N, C-alpha and C positions, 0 to 999 in steps of 0.2 A: 786068836782073833781079837780078844779084848785088849791084849797088849798092843796089837797093831793099831787099833782105834785110838788108844791112849797116845801112841807115838805120833799119829797124825795130828791129834789135838795139840800135842806139845809143839810140833813143827809149825802148825798154823799160828799158835800163840807167839812163837819166836819170830815168824815172818811179820805178823801183825804188829808185834812190839817194835819192829824196826821203823815203822811209820807212825807209831802212836806218839802222842804227846801227853804230858801229865794232865790230870783233871783240872779244869779251870776253877779257881777259887776267887773269893773277894780280894785276897791279897794281890792277885794278878792285876786287877783293875787299879788298885792303889799304886802298884809299881808302874803301870802304864801311864797313869796320870802324872807321876813324878817326872816324866819326860816331856810334859807340856812345856812350851817355851817359857811361860812365866815362872815355872819351877826350875827348869834347867838353867835359866839365866842366873839364878842365885848360886849356882855351882861353878860358874865361869867368871873369872876375874881378869881385868885388863884385856878385854876382848879385842878392842881396836882403838885407834886414835883418830878422832874426827876433829881436825884443828880449826880453831877460830883465830884467824890471823889478827894481830894487833895493828891498829892503824898507823902507828909510828914505825912499823917495820922491825920492832925489837923482839919479835918472836910470836908465839901463839899460846893459847890455853886450850885445854880439853877436859872433858869430864868422863869418868869411867867408874865401873863397879870394882871395888877392892874388898879385901877381907875386913877392912875397917869401915865398910859402907861406901856410899857414893862420895868420890873425892874429885877435887879440881886441881889440875896441875898446870904449871906454866913452864914453857921451854924457851930459854933465852937465845937470841941470835945477836952477835956471835957468842961463842962459848958452848952453845948446844947443851946446856945443863938443864935437867929437869928438876924442878922443886915444887913443893906444894904452892898453889897460887895464893893462898892466904892461910891464916890459922883458923881451921874449921871450928875448933872449940870456942874461940873468942867470938867468931862471927855468929855461931849458934846462940851464945849467951846474949849477945847484943840484940839479935832478932827476938829472942824470947822476951827480953825486957821491953821492946817497943810494941810487940804484938800481944803480949800477955798469954802466949801459948807455949806449950812444952815443945821445945825444939832442941834436938841433939846434933852433935857433930856428924852423926851417921844418917841424919834425916833432914838435911838442909832443904832439898827440893827447890832450889832456886832456878829461875828461868831468865832468858834474855840477858845474860850477863854481858856487861860492857865495861871496858877500862876507860874511865874518864881521864885518868893520868896514871903514872906509875904507882901511886899510892891511894887511888880512889876508884871505886867500882860502883856501878849502878846495876841493879838487878830487880827481878820481880818475884814475889812470893804470893801465890794464889792470884788475886786480882790487883794487888797493890805494888807500887814501885818504891824502891828504897835506894839510898846512897850510903855507902860505908867508907869511912876513913881507915885504911889498912895499917896506920900507925897507932891510932888510939882506939880503933874499933868502935867509934861512936857512929851510930846509925840514925839517919833521919829520913823522913818521907821525901820522896822525889816526885816532881810533877809527872802526871800521866803523859804518855807520848802524844804529842799534838796530832790531830787528824790532818791529813793532807786534803787539798782541794778535790782530789779525785774521790776520796772517801765521802765527801759531801756532795757527790754527783755533779761536780763542777770542775772543769779542767782549765788551768790558767796557761796562757801563752808563755813561751820562753822569755819574752821581753817584759812580761808582767802587766801588759796594758789591756789584755782581753781575757775573758772567761767564756767558755762555751758550755752549754748544757742543753738538756732536752726538757720539754714541757708539752704535755698532751701529744706526745709522740712526734713532735716537730723539733727542729734544731734551732737553737738560739745563740746569739752572740751579744755580749754586753761589755761595755768599757769598765775597767776596774776603778775608774775615776768617777763613776756614777752615770746617770742617764737611763733612759728606758731600754729594755732588752730589744734587740733587733731580730725579727723572725727571718731565718734563712730559708725556711720552708713553711708552707701552709696546708699542704695536702696530706700530711701524715695523720694516721689514725691507728687504732690498736692493732690492726692486722697488716699495716704497711707503715712501719715505724722507722724514723730517721735516728741514727746515732745509737742504736740499741743492738744487743746481742742476746742470744738465748743460752742459758746455762744448763748444763747436764742435770743439775740438781733442782731445776724448776718443776716441782710436782704441785699440781693444782688440786685443791680439794673441791670436788664438785665440778660440773661442767661450766658453771657461770663465773668462777673466780677469775679475776683479771690476772694476766700474766705479769710477773714482776718486771720492773724496768731496770735494765743494766746499761749504763752509759759506756760507749766505746768511741774514742776519738783520739787522734794523734796530730799535734801541731807540727808544722814544718819548723825547722830550726830558726828560720828568719821571721817566724810569727805571721807570715802572710797567707798561709793556707791551712786548712784542716782536712785531714783524711779520716773518713768514717765509713759507714755503710748503711744501707737500707735493709731492715729486717722484714722480709716478705713472708707472712704466714697466711696469706689470703686463701690458698688452696690446700694448706697443710692439714693432715689428719693426725689424730692423737691415738695413743695407746691408753688402755684403761686397766685399772686394778680395783679390786674390792678389798677394803681394809676392815677386817673384823677385830682388830687388836685393841681398840679403845674400850677400856673396862666400863666406862660410864655410859657407853652407847649400846643400845640393844638392836641396832640395825647397822649394816655396814656403811662405811663412807665410800663414795666413789672418788678415786684418785685418777688423775689424767696427766699426761705429759706428751710433748711433741717428740715423736720418734718414728721415723719411717722404716719400712722393711725393704729388703733387696728388691730392686726393680721399680719401686714406687716413684711416681712422678708428682704426686700430691704431697710434697714435703716442704719444709722450711728452706727458703733460699736467702742468700745474702748478696747484696749488690754493692760493690765498693764504689764510693763517690768521693769527690774532692770539692771543697768550698773555697772560693776566693774571698778573703776578708774584705778587700777593697771594693770589688764589684758585686759581692753577694751572690755571684753566679755559681752554679753547680755543674761539675763535669762527671759523667759516669765513666768508670774505667771500662775499656772495651774488651771485657772478657764475659763469657756466658755467666749468668748468675751462679754463685757458688752454692752447692748443696750444704746445708748446715753442718754436715759432718766433715766437710773439707774447708778448713778455716782460712780466713783471709790473712795472709802472712806478709802483706806489703808493709814496707817501712821507708822512712825518708832518707835521702842521701844527706851527707854532711852539710851541704849548702842549701838543701831544700829545693834544688832545681829539678829533681826527679824522684820517683818512687821505684823501689825494686823489691823483688821477692820471688816466691815459688808459686806456681799455679799447677795444682794436681787435677788432671782431667778425671771426670767420673768414669769408673771402670778401671782406673789406676794403671792403665797401660802407657801413660805418658805424663811426665812431669816437666814443666817448662820453667826456665829461669827467664824472668821478664823484667823489662824496664818500662816505666809509665811516665808519660808527659802529664803533669798534674793540671796543666791549663786546658788540655783537650781530652784527656783520658786515653789518648792513643797509646797502644802497646807495641813495644819492640821485643821480638823474640831473640834472646841472647843465646839460649841453648835449650835443646829438648832431649830429655832422656826417654827413650822409647823401648818397650819390650813387649814381646808377643804374649807373655804371661802377665806379669805385674811389675810395676815399679813401686817398691814398698816405701821408699823414702830417700832423702838426700841430705847429707850434712853440707851446709852452705854458709860461706862467709865472704862478704865483699870487703876488699881492702882498697878503698877508693884512692888513697894517696899513692898506692903502688900500681894502680891501673889494672888490677885483676881480681878475680874472685877465686876462692878455694871451694871445691865441691868434691863429693864422692860419687862414684859411678860404678855400676856392675857391667859395663860395656864389654869387658874382656872375659866375663864369667866369674870374676872375683872382684869384690868391692875394693876399689883403689882410690887414691887421692890424685886430684887433677887441679890444674890451673887454667882458668878461663880468662882470656884477654878481654877486658871490658870494652875495648874499642873495636877490635876485629871479630870477636866471637870465636877466636881460635882456641881449641882445647888441646892442652898438652899434659902428658902424664908426669906426675912427680914420683909415684911409686909403681912398681910392676912386679907381679909374682903370684904364686899360688897360695895366697893368704888373704885374710879379711881385715881391711881397715874398719875399725869399729866406730871411732869418734874423733873428731877434731877437738882436742881438749883446750888448747890455748894457742894463740899466735903472738909472737914477740915481733912487732913491726920494726922496732929499733934494731934488733939484732938480726932481723930477717930470718927468723926461725919458726918452724911449725912443730907443735907437739901433738901427737896423736896416739891413740891406742890401737893395737892390732892383735889378732890371734892367728895361730897356725903357721907363723913364720919360723919360730925357733925349733931346731931339730931336737927331738926327744920330748917335746912338750905336748901336753894334751891340747887338742885344737880349740878347746873352750877356755884356755888360759889367756887373759889379756896382759899385754906388755906395753910399756910406754916407750915411744920412739921420738927422736928429734930428726928433723930434716930441714935443709935450707930452702929458701924460696926458689932456687934454680933446680931443685931436685937432687942436689949432691949432698954428700956427707950424712947419709943416713946413719943414725946412731941408736943403739939399744941402751936405754937408761935404767932398766930394771932387769938385771941378769938372772936372778934366781928363777929356777924352773918351778913356777907357781902362778897363781892368779893374782894380779896386782890391781889394787884399787888406790888411785892416787888423787891427791888434792894439792894444787899448786898455790904458791904464795902470790899475792897481788903484785909484788914487785918482779915476779918471774925470775927469782933467784934460787928458790928452794922448792921442794915438795915433800909431803908426807906420803909414804908408801906403806900401805897395809897389804902384806902378801901372805897367802895361805893356800891350802887346797883341802879337798875332802879328807885327806889323811895327814894334814899338817896344820896345827893351830896357828893363829895369826901372829905374825911378827910385824911390829910397827917401827919404821925407821925414817930418819930425815936424810934426804939426799940433796946434793947440789944439782940444780936443774940443767946446768950447761954441760956437765960432765957425767952425771949419774953417780958420782963418787959418794960412798956412804960417809955421812958426817956424824951420825949418832944413832945408836939403837935406843929408841925411846921407850918401848914397852914390848911385852910379849904376853900372849894369852896364857893364863894359869888354869889348867884343867884338871889338877890333881883331884879335886873333890868330885868332878864328873867321872873320872876314871874309877874312883872308889865305888861308884854305884854299879860297876860292872859294864858300863857303856864302853863301846869301842868304836873306832872309826868305821864307816861303811866300807864295804869291799868294792872297789872300782873294777869294772870289767870292760872288756872289748869284745864285740861280736861282729859278725859279717852280715851286711844288709841283703835285701832281696835281689840285688843285682849280682850277687855272688862275689863281689870284690871290695865294696866300700866298707871301711871299718866304721862301726857306730859304737857309742860309748854310753855306759850306764853305771849304776851303783846299786848295791844290795845292803839293806839294813837287817841285821840278825837280832834275835832276842838276846838279852844279857845272859840267859841260862842256856845258850846255844850248846848243842851236843852234836858233833859231826857224825855220830853213829845213828842219829835220829833223822827220819825223813820229814821235811816240813812242807806244807802247802806253800805255794808262792803267790803273792798278790802284786799285781802291776798297778802302781800309782801312776796314772797316765794323764798327760796333757799334750795333745799333738797339735795344738793351735800353732799355725806356722809363723806367728809373729814372735815366738820366743823358743826357749829350750829349757829342759828341766835338769840337765846334768849338774850335780853339785860341784861347781868349779871352785868354790870357796869353803872355808871351814864353817862360816855362818850358815850357808845353805845345807851343809851336811848335818848340822846339829839342830837347827831350828826347822823342824819338819813334822808333818803328820805321820811320817813313816815309822819312827822309832816306837811311839806309843802302840801302834798297831802290831808291830813286830813282837812286842812284849807278850802278846796274847798267844804266841806260839806259831808265828808265821815268818817267812822270809818276804820282805817287801822290796820291790824292785822299781827303779825308774830308769828309763832309757830314751834316748833321742834317735828316732829312725829317720830315714830319708823323708825330706819334706819339711823338717823343722829348721829353725833359724840358726845363724852363726857359722855356716859353712859356705861352700861355693854356691853360685846361682844355679848350677845344674842340680846340686843336692837339694836346694830349696824348691825347685820347680816340680819335684815329685808330688808335692801336695796340691798343685794347681788343679782345680776342678775335681779333686780326688780326696777330699777330706775324709770320706768314708773308708779309705784304704790305709790310713795312717798307722793302724795297728799291725799291718803285715810284718813289719820288722820287729815289733814287740814279740809276736808269736815265734819268729825265728830265734830271737834272743833267748826266750824262755826255753826253747828246745835245745839250744846250744848250752845253756847253763845246766839243764838236766843231764846232758851227756858229759859235762865237765865235772859236776859235783853230785855225788850219790845222795847228799842230803837235800837236794831239790826234787820235790815230787811233782812232776809235770802232769800227773793225772788229777791233781787237785789245784786248780788255778783260779784265782779270783782277780778282780779288777775294780778299782774305784777311781773317781775323778770328780772335779768340780768345774762347772761352766763348760768350756770346750772339752775338758776331761770327763765331764758328766755325759756328754754326747758319746765320747769314746766308750765309756763303761757300758751304757745300754747297747750301743752298736756292736760291741764285742760279742754279745749273746745272739746277735742276728747274723753278723758277717763271719764270725770266727768261732762258732759254738763247739767245734772239735777241740779247741784249746781252752777257752774260758767257760767256766761252769757257774760262777757266782759273780754278781756285779752290784755295786752300790753307785748310783748315779745322782749327783748333787747339782741342783740349780742349772740344769743342762739346756742347751739350745738344740732340742731334738730334731727340729726341722729348720734348716737355715733360711727358709723363706719367711720364717716368723722372727728372725733375729733383727738386730739393729743393722742399718744399711751397710755401713762401711766394711765391716769385717768379712761378711760373705761375698760382697761385691769384689773385694780385692782378691780373695783366695778361691772362691767358687765361680767367679766370672760374672760379667754383666754385658748384655741383658741376661735375665734369669732364663735358664733353659731346662731341659730334661735331667741334667746332672743333679740339680737340686732335688727333684722328685725321686730319682732312683737311689739317692744316698740318704734319704730321710728316714729317721728311726720310725716315724709315724707310718710311712708307706711300707716299711719292712717289718712292721709289728707281727704279722703272721709267721715270720721266720724265727721268732724268739724261742730259744731253748735255754734251760737253766733257771737259776733263781735270781730275781731282779728286785731290788729295792730302789724306789724313786723318792728323792727328797727335794723339796723346793720351798723357798721363802714366799709367803703369801703376797708380799708387796715388793717384789723384786722388779725394779724399773730398768735394770741392766738386761737381764734375760727374763722376759715376761713369763710368769708361770703358766700362761695359756699353752705353751709348748708341752709342758708336762701333763696338763689336763688333756690335751689333744692326743698325746701318746697313750694315756690311760684309757681313753675312749676306744682307741684303735685296738689296744690289747684286750679289752673286754669283748669287743665285737669279734675278735679272733679267738676268744675262749682261752686266753692265756692267763695263767696265774702269776700275780706279782704283788708286791707290797708298796704302799704309798704313805709318805709322811709329809704333811704340809705344816710349816711353821708360820702361823698367821701373821706375826709381827716382824718377820725377818725380811730384809732386803736381799741383795745378792750374797752377802756374807752373813754369817749367823752370829748374833750378839752373844757376848760371854754368858748371859743368863741361860742361853739355849745350846751353846756349843758343846758343853759336856754331854747333854742329852743326845745330841746328834752323834757325837763320837761313840757313845755307848751303843746306840742303835746300829752304827756301822760295824763296830767290833762284834756285837752279838750276832749280826747277820752272818758274818764270816765264821764265827765260832760254831754256830748252829749248822751251817751248810757245808763248811770245809773241814772243820774238826769233828763234826757230828756229835757235839756236846751241847748240853743245855746251859745257857748263860747263868751266871751266879751273882750279878750285880743288883743294886738296889732298885733299878727301874723294872726289874722282872719279879720283884717280891710281891 
């Protein structure tokens, strides 16, 4: 009997050992922190090429991290040869001489570099500008960059005869030759202001502080008219914050800012208007006042005889291409993009000399490129197929060529890889310019002859090449990422995977990050790093996204960390995207399926121990997971989350949850679902977060308390939506420790627990 008991004990230990991980030590935290972006950046050299094209067309320069420190290179055209842009040692010596500071070739830290000529450069170090002769390396102080009239809150007309400005919230005109200012309006005041706009960053200290004045105005090319707007805040309500972070104060400061919530009517509005310089008369553009979160996009035609732009209707189900008569404000509808769910956006360019506009539309179910006849309003397709046009990158009007990026067209390529294409104005001669099966990030030369192509993937370091823009031919391999030091740490590329979505047929894509001490004979808890916000996707399509992430540090603590894009996220077909409409609370359904499929595929994935964390919309996901999908998720860390979309900023929920506000908001709120919470939850929020007001986290906390639910709460008093570096390490450790305690069932061993 005794031997039988011992045998059972041994068997239990063997089974338990298959899912056990080593005991957490302080060394694990040090290793995890070594994968912070600021640390891992020091182990990657020649990551990418961001070209700064020279004005004379002779090439470009770029800056990159090398084994010898930050270095500056120059690539010549023609010739395509890469050389050091200057002698770093001599420049450092010259700078040390003029500044009196210790400066080395490895720590130049220069900014705003400009080539004045082939042998002269201008640059900035700290707050001062210098000019260097690259033949003698003599360095002298250079004059500061002159301020523009716009920076002085005055905008000069194209002919130089007039300036316009605001004073006491009214619009003024003044001759540059002198004379008294001419008041174009007299009825403006602080809540009904001419020529002003509201900045996202306008945070008011106290209820009585005046709103900052920001001038916005656009002169017609013929200097005869001014397009601007009226900023109407008469009925607008504010959001509030209590700031406890000022060390010298012993009571909180009240912070306020203008920000409406979904469905609000008492919000800031903008009314586009046009002033005639000769008659001093004002014409209002005949569109409903724009909610402050739908910007005025009107711009002048080349001759100034009309205005044109996009008008996004509130509720986001219609976007209009409009033409405006500046004399009367009359609006002509040129094209309307209408959808039963939402119209997220439109890439739009008017080519006046050719008589048409380019725009993108999802009218076929896939975002494609179209040509809009500017006289007849007829729309004709330039591209067609089951792929997504991402962006109009450039238009060469002389050669009658359009350059655009698209994803999902190339056979065998991940649908999140972007490629660059060329097509003629008539829709013929579609050409792929970036053939490698990878994600391509491109920068075109101003002359539209060349482009730099940085291509990579989650499992391929960046390769940087120079190509001919007309043919796509490879001209030179400029640089390639050196990751030998990174690989020496034990880091390896995340594992990309494919799963099947909830419809039983659609492939979805994700990636898994493993600890550097990964052992396939061990079972690991899996943690879902989630962000199901429909405006984006999280799949690491580039090497940068794969390596600069929160996921690897967390994985080092003994977890598999996963990110996946389910139905409803961006970057695929319109039908794929529509799954999220009015159903943001169901975005994790495909994540649950992906976790189950990974558990079936890999023995080292333990689907009985599943965690989730996320920030902002991902924070909503994390808390929601323990309410909507508790059979899968057991532990959640929710950061800076919009727990109830009725408390969010207007635009985001109104686009994806619908407008007007209805019961869908109530039924999918974490606050109303609080009694359904199961599992372990940590809530984190910045105390002065003006993006996602912390009131949502407080409201959820209240609901959880009333429902007698246990949870943890961390408020960072001086943090906005992101967490400053002084606090980010603390937050990281709290997140890691929460998962260590509740998924690994170990006690944390770091310094914040001593």
